[in-house]
C-alpha positions as CSV (number, residue, x, y, z in Angstrom):
1,M,55.7,-51.9,21.6
2,S,54.3,-53.6,18.5
3,D,54.8,-57.0,20.1
4,R,52.8,-56.0,23.1
5,A,50.1,-54.5,20.9
6,D,49.9,-57.7,18.9
7,R,49.6,-59.7,22.1
8,I,46.7,-57.5,23.1
9,L,45.1,-57.8,19.7
10,D,45.5,-61.6,19.8
11,A,43.6,-61.6,23.1
12,A,40.9,-59.3,21.7
13,R,40.4,-61.6,18.6
14,E,40.1,-64.7,20.8
15,L,37.5,-63.1,23.1
16,L,35.6,-61.4,20.2
17,L,35.1,-64.7,18.4
18,R,34.1,-66.4,21.7
19,H,31.7,-63.8,23.1
20,G,30.9,-61.1,20.5
21,Y,31.8,-57.4,20.6
22,R,29.1,-56.3,23.0
23,R,30.1,-58.7,25.8
24,V,33.9,-58.2,25.7
25,T,35.4,-55.5,27.9
26,V,38.8,-53.9,28.0
27,E,39.3,-55.5,31.4
28,D,38.7,-58.9,29.8
29,I,41.2,-58.2,27.1
30,A,43.8,-56.9,29.5
31,A,43.5,-60.0,31.7
32,R,43.7,-62.4,28.7
33,A,46.8,-60.6,27.4
34,D,48.3,-60.5,30.9
35,V,48.7,-56.7,30.9
36,G,47.2,-53.9,33.0
37,K,44.1,-52.1,31.7
38,G,46.1,-48.9,31.5
39,T,48.5,-50.6,29.2
40,V,45.7,-51.3,26.7
41,Y,44.9,-47.6,26.8
42,L,48.5,-46.7,26.0
43,H,47.8,-48.2,22.6
44,W,44.2,-47.3,21.9
45,R,42.0,-44.7,23.5
46,A,38.8,-46.8,23.6
47,K,37.5,-50.3,23.2
48,R,36.2,-49.6,19.7
49,D,39.6,-48.2,18.6
50,L,41.2,-51.5,19.8
51,F,38.8,-53.6,17.8
52,E,39.0,-51.5,14.7
53,A,42.8,-52.0,14.9
54,L,42.2,-55.7,15.1
55,M,40.0,-55.7,12.0
56,L,42.6,-53.7,10.1
57,R,45.4,-56.1,11.2
58,E,43.2,-58.9,9.7
59,S,43.0,-56.8,6.5
60,I,46.7,-56.3,6.3
61,E,47.3,-60.0,6.5
62,V,44.9,-60.6,3.7
63,V,46.4,-57.9,1.5
64,E,49.9,-59.3,2.0
65,E,48.6,-62.8,1.1
66,W,47.2,-61.4,-2.1
67,V,50.4,-59.6,-3.0
68,A,52.3,-62.9,-2.5
69,M,49.8,-64.7,-4.7
70,L,50.0,-62.2,-7.6
71,R,53.8,-62.2,-7.5
72,S,53.8,-66.0,-7.6
73,D,51.1,-66.3,-10.4
74,P,50.2,-63.1,-12.3
75,A,47.3,-64.9,-13.9
76,Q,45.5,-64.7,-10.6
77,V,44.7,-61.1,-11.6
78,R,42.0,-62.4,-13.9
79,P,38.7,-61.4,-12.3
80,H,37.3,-64.9,-11.9
81,R,40.5,-66.2,-10.4
82,F,40.9,-63.3,-8.0
83,A,37.3,-63.5,-7.0
84,R,37.8,-67.2,-6.1
85,A,41.0,-66.6,-4.2
86,S,39.4,-63.7,-2.3
87,F,36.4,-65.8,-1.4
88,L,38.6,-68.6,0.0
89,T,40.8,-66.1,1.9
90,T,37.7,-64.5,3.5
91,S,36.2,-67.9,4.3
92,R,39.3,-68.8,6.3
93,R,39.0,-65.7,8.4
94,P,35.9,-65.6,10.6
95,L,36.2,-61.9,11.4
96,L,36.4,-60.8,7.8
97,R,33.7,-63.2,6.9
98,A,31.5,-61.6,9.5
99,L,32.4,-58.2,8.1
100,F,31.3,-59.2,4.6
101,T,28.1,-60.6,5.9
102,T,27.4,-57.8,8.3
103,D,27.2,-60.1,11.3
104,L,25.9,-57.6,13.9
105,E,25.7,-60.2,16.6
106,L,29.4,-60.9,16.4
107,L,30.8,-57.5,15.4
108,G,28.3,-55.0,16.7
109,K,29.5,-51.5,15.8
110,L,32.5,-53.0,14.1
111,A,30.3,-54.0,11.2
112,R,31.1,-50.5,9.8
113,H,34.7,-50.9,8.9
114,P,36.9,-47.9,9.9
115,M,38.6,-47.8,6.5
116,R,35.6,-48.5,4.3
117,G,35.9,-45.2,2.4
118,H,39.6,-45.9,1.8
119,D,38.8,-49.4,0.6
120,L,36.1,-48.1,-1.8
121,L,38.7,-45.7,-3.4
122,A,41.1,-48.6,-3.8
123,G,38.3,-50.7,-5.3
124,E,37.7,-48.1,-7.9
125,R,41.3,-48.2,-8.9
126,F,41.3,-52.0,-9.2
127,H,38.3,-51.7,-11.5
128,Q,40.1,-49.1,-13.6
129,V,43.1,-51.3,-13.9
130,A,41.1,-54.4,-14.9
131,T,39.2,-52.4,-17.5
132,R,42.3,-50.8,-18.9
133,Y,43.9,-54.2,-19.5
134,G,40.7,-55.6,-21.1
135,L,40.0,-58.1,-18.3
136,F,36.2,-57.2,-18.3
137,R,33.7,-57.3,-21.0
138,T,32.6,-53.9,-22.3
139,D,29.0,-54.8,-23.0
140,V,27.8,-55.4,-19.4
141,P,25.5,-52.5,-18.2
142,H,26.6,-51.0,-14.9
143,L,29.5,-53.4,-14.7
144,R,30.7,-52.5,-11.2
145,Y,27.3,-52.7,-9.7
146,A,26.5,-56.0,-11.5
147,L,29.8,-57.6,-10.5
148,A,29.5,-56.5,-6.8
149,A,25.8,-57.6,-6.6
150,A,26.6,-61.0,-8.1
151,S,29.7,-61.6,-6.0
152,S,28.1,-60.5,-2.7
153,G,25.5,-63.2,-3.0
154,F,28.1,-65.9,-2.7
155,Y,29.1,-64.5,0.7
156,L,25.6,-64.0,2.0
157,F,23.8,-67.1,0.7
158,D,24.8,-70.7,1.3
159,G,21.6,-72.4,0.2
160,A,21.5,-74.8,3.2
161,Q,18.2,-73.5,4.6
162,S,16.1,-72.8,1.5
163,M,17.5,-75.5,-0.9
164,N,18.7,-78.2,1.5
165,V,22.1,-77.9,-0.3
166,E,25.2,-77.2,1.7
167,L,28.3,-76.5,-0.3
168,D,31.8,-76.2,1.2
169,A,33.9,-73.1,0.7
170,E,35.8,-74.6,-2.3
171,A,32.6,-75.5,-4.1
172,R,31.1,-72.0,-3.5
173,A,34.4,-70.4,-4.7
174,D,34.3,-72.5,-7.8
175,A,30.7,-71.4,-8.5
176,L,31.6,-67.8,-8.0
177,A,34.6,-68.1,-10.3
178,Y,32.5,-69.7,-13.0
179,T,29.9,-66.9,-12.7
180,V,32.4,-64.1,-13.0
181,L,34.3,-65.8,-15.9
182,H,31.2,-66.3,-18.0
183,A,29.2,-63.2,-17.1
184,F,31.9,-60.5,-16.9
185,E,35.0,-61.6,-18.8
186,P,35.7,-61.5,-22.5
187,A,36.3,-64.8,-24.3
188,G,39.9,-66.1,-24.6
189,E,43.0,-66.1,-22.5
190,P,44.6,-62.6,-22.0
191,P,48.3,-62.5,-23.1
192,A,50.9,-63.3,-20.4
193,E,52.4,-59.8,-20.7
194,V,49.0,-58.2,-20.1
195,L,48.5,-60.3,-17.0
196,R,51.9,-59.4,-15.6
197,A,51.3,-55.7,-16.2
198,A,47.9,-55.8,-14.5
199,A,49.2,-57.9,-11.6
200,A,52.0,-55.4,-11.1
201,D,49.5,-52.5,-11.0
202,Y,47.3,-54.5,-8.5
203,I,50.4,-55.1,-6.3
204,S,51.2,-51.4,-6.3
205,I,47.7,-50.5,-5.1
206,F,47.8,-53.1,-2.4
207,Q,51.2,-51.9,-1.2
208,E,49.8,-48.3,-0.9
209,L,47.1,-49.7,1.4
210,I,49.4,-51.2,3.9
211,P,51.1,-48.1,5.5
212,P,47.9,-46.3,6.4
213,Y,46.5,-49.6,7.8
214,R,49.7,-50.0,10.0
215,K,49.5,-46.4,11.1
216,W,45.9,-46.8,12.2
217,I,46.8,-49.9,14.2
218,Y,50.1,-49.0,15.9
219,D,50.4,-45.2,16.0
């Protein structure tokens, strides 16, 4: 069942990127996946449910990538390094990039992510972990807001139109990392044991996210 569901989701992803949410029908997806329209409805009750499942599958793949990254190198838990890795991960995935930039032309109703509330709760836990391990400065007013506002600008603004400067994803990620490091992190390198402990807590939170995502997609 999951193999067939993934084949349908692959077809939906291809058509979504080519035509945008509003122009793709369940009939189009069924034909591209070489299944009957009724087969699609065996998995999802409506077009929007199908595409929400697709967005969540993209999210799972990213979460699993981050877990592997933190296991390989716990120092990636430092806010500036994690921000850089997250930016590059998102840049490689056009659907998630469209979600971050609220691309209504491509995503339509999908611009409102079905697990946004769940993600916000996880985000609060990540912030608490980073604060507990001293990975953020303590003198920044309204730290979460300031960090989110500063980071979101790197997703929304590329400078090409207003400044005649076009930076590739690596350069923008480097600029984001520099900003986070110098604006929001304390001076000095955290001890290795602190980074390992913080990375383990991050991994635990990520692993809690995956089962509800999978349930939403495949159940």
